[in-house]
N, C-alpha and C positions, 0 to 999 in steps of 0.2 A: 439471564444475566446480561445486564449491557455490554456489549461489546467497548474497551477503552481502548485510547490511542498510546502504545508505547514507542516513539521515534529514537532510533537508532541512526550513527554514521556507519559505516560499513566499504568495503569494496567490492563491489563484484564479483572483480576478476579473481580476487582470493576465495569467493565461493566457490567459483568454475573450478578453480588450481585445486581444490581440497577435494572434488569430484574423481574419485580413480587415483587419488593419491597413494593408495595403499600404508597410509601412517596406522601404524600401531598406533603410536601415542594419540595423535588426533581421535581416533575409535576413542579410547579409552577414557579420554576427556568428556566426548560427547556422550557415550555411555554414561560416566557420572551424572552429568548433567538430566540426561532422562530422568535416572531413577530420583533425583530431587525434586525433578517437574511433575509427572508424571504418577498417580497414586496407587492406579488399578493394576495388577499386576499383568494380565494379558496383556495392554495397551502399551506397556514397559517392554514387552517381550519384542512386540511386533516393529516397535520404533526404533528399540537397537537392533533387529533383523533390516531394518529398512536403511539405518546409519550403516551397518557394514556391506551392503549393497551400494550405496553411494560411495560410500569411502575404497573400499574394498576393491571392488569390481568395475563400479560407474554406471552412468548411468544417461540417455542420452537425454539432452534439454527438447523442451519443448517445440522450441526455434527450429530446430535439428529434425525436425518430426513433419513430417507432410500431414496439414491440417486432414481432421476426420472427414470422410465423406461415404454417401451411400452408395454400399457395393451395388456392383453392376443388377447383382439379384433382385436388387429393389429391401433387401432385407433392412433390419432397425440400424442405424448409427452406433459405430462402437468408439469410444473415447475415453481418454484416460483419466481420473478424476483422483484428487488431493482432499484428503481427510484430516480430521484432527491430527491423528497420528503424522501425518504426515509433515503436517505443520509445524510441531513440537520438535518433529525428530530434524528439522531443519534448520531452527532455532539453536536448539542446542547444539547441532554442528558449527553455525556461526559462533554461537559462545566459544566452543571450543579453539576457532581460529582468532579471534575478536587480539585486535593488535591494542597497545597501551594509547596509544593518540584515539581512535575508535569513540567516538559520541555516542554519551550514554543520556538521551533527553527523555527517557522512559519516569522516570519518574514527576516533570515538568512537565509532560503531555499524556499522561494518564487520565488527570481530571476530564479532559474532554471525551465524550462518547461518538458512538459510529454515527449517531444520530445527527452531529453538528455537519457531518458531510452532506447529507440531504436536507438539513436544513438552508444550509450554505445554499445549495442549489436554488431551493425552492427561492430563497432569497434575490438570487440573480435574476431568477426570472421573473420575478412579481417586478422588480424597479426596471425593464426593460434591458437590461445589460445583455442577455444573452441574445439575443435578437437584434442587437447592435451591432454597428460595423466594427466598433472599437474591441469586442468579444474577441480573443484571440481563441484558435483553435488548440494551442497548449492548453490553457483552463480546462475546456470539456476532457482530452485526454487524460491530464493529472488526476482528474476528480474522479475520472472513471476510473482508474488505477486505485486510488483510495478506495471507492464504493466497491470495488468488487473485488481486489486482488488482481499480483498478478504470478501465477503459477509458475514455478520454474520448471518442472517435470513433466506435470500435467494439463491437460487441456484446459480443467477448471477445478474450482473446489466444490465439496459436495461436505460440509461441514456445519454443524448446527451452532455452534459459539467460537470459531478461530478462525482467522486467516491471513496470510503477510502480502505487505505492497512492497515492491523494490524499484526505485524510482533512479537511474543514473544522473551524473551529477549534470549532463547538461539539461535534461529535462526539467533536475530540481532548479536551474536556474531559470529556465524557460517558465516555469511554476512561479516562481517568486516575482520574476516579471507579471507574469498576468493577473496575477492577485493584487499588485499595485495598483494596475488599470481598474480592477473590478473595484477596489476601495473606495478609490478615487473617484470615479463615475457617479456621472448626476443627471438623469434623464431629464431633457427639454420637454415642456409641456407648448404645443401649438397655442398660439392665441386664441383658434376660435374654441378651444374647450371652456364653457362656462366655469366659473368659481367655484361653485359649492361642488363641482364634479374636481376641479384643480386640488382643494382641501382633502379628497379623499386617495388621490391616487400615489402610489410608494414610487420613489422615484432613485431612492439610492440604497443600501444597504440597513439592515437594521443596528442598532448598535450589540447586539448578542454577534451576530455574524463578523462587525468590524472588528469586534473581541477577538474573535476565535480566526479571523484573516493576519489580525496584526501579529497573534503571537505565533500562529502556524509559520508564517512569512519569517519572523523573527528566526524561529528553531532552524530552519530551512536554510537561512542566509549563513549559519554558523556552520552547519555539514554542507554547502559549498564554498564556504569560505576557507575549512578545511583541508577542501580538494577530495570531498567526498561523496560515497552513492549516499542515498536514504534506503533507509529499511526500516517498514513499520509492520510490528506486530501487534493484529486486532484481537484480541480476547478480553 
C-alpha cells in the first residue's frame, strides 16, 4: 500500500499538554476515534491501552530521555520503537484535542505519495542543488523529518505502512524558504563543457518536482500564516 501524505495544522504544545492530563473526556473521545480507525480487535485494545498510559499516566518524550547507547558489557543496543498502533493512537489523541482553527489539508495533500519525497531529493541532487553553496541545511533536516518521521515517544518507528512527522512553526518557515531557493535554482554550466554534453545536463528541478514543491509550499505557508505547527500522517 502506497503511503500518502495527510497534512494538518496543529499545536505541538497542546499535544504535550494532553500527555499526563488525566482527562477522562479526552480519553473517551480519543478511544472513540480508535474504534473508528482500527478494525482489528487486538490492535484497538492495545491502542486504547496506550492512550490510557499517555493521558492518565503520562510518558516521557524521546527528547527527555538519554539517547540509547551500548551497555558497558557490550550487549545489544536497547531502544524504544513506535509501531502502527502507537502512530494511530497518537493520531486519535490529536483528533481528540483538535481545535476548530487547526487546518485540515489532508484532502488536498493525500494525492501525493511518499515517493514524492525521495523523487524530490533525487531531483535536487541531479541538478546539483544539494552540492551547491545555495542549498540550506534546513532543507536536509526537513526532508529527513518527512522521509523518516519524528517519533514523539520512541527512538524510531518500526512500521510497515504508517508513521508521522511533526514540524514546529519555525521549521515550517525555514522549510518554505529552503524550498523557494530550491525551485528557483538553475545550475551554471562552465564554458569548457562541450555543447553536446551541455544539452544532456540537468540544471533545475523537473516539472513534477516543481509541482510538488509549489503545492507543498502553499500548504505549509497556510500553516505558518496561521501560527500553527505542521503534522503529517503518512499512511
